C-alpha positions, 0 to 999 in steps of 0.5 A: 446121870445114868437115868438122863436126871442130871445135866452134866458141866464140862468140868464135872466131865473132865474129873469124870475121865480124869478119875476114869483114866480117859478122855473125856471125848470117850464119855462122850463118843457113841459110835454107833451112832454114826461113821465119825463117832466110830473113827474116833472109837476105832482110833482109841485102841490105836499106837502112837505110830499108827496115829500119826501115821494115819494123820500124814496121809491124810494130810498128804490126801488134802494135798492132792 
């Protein structure tokens, strides 16, 4: 896979992620590619409380 010689299925990615103790999203995020993926990468280090606060702020912004 690392050399691009294989294309893993979603099931394979899920199994790999489970064994590594991460979410499948963590295997598919490339923060250097764009802002959205940088945001996903940044959220990984946030606590649940910080994520809830961020989601609330986004919801409040949507209501304006």
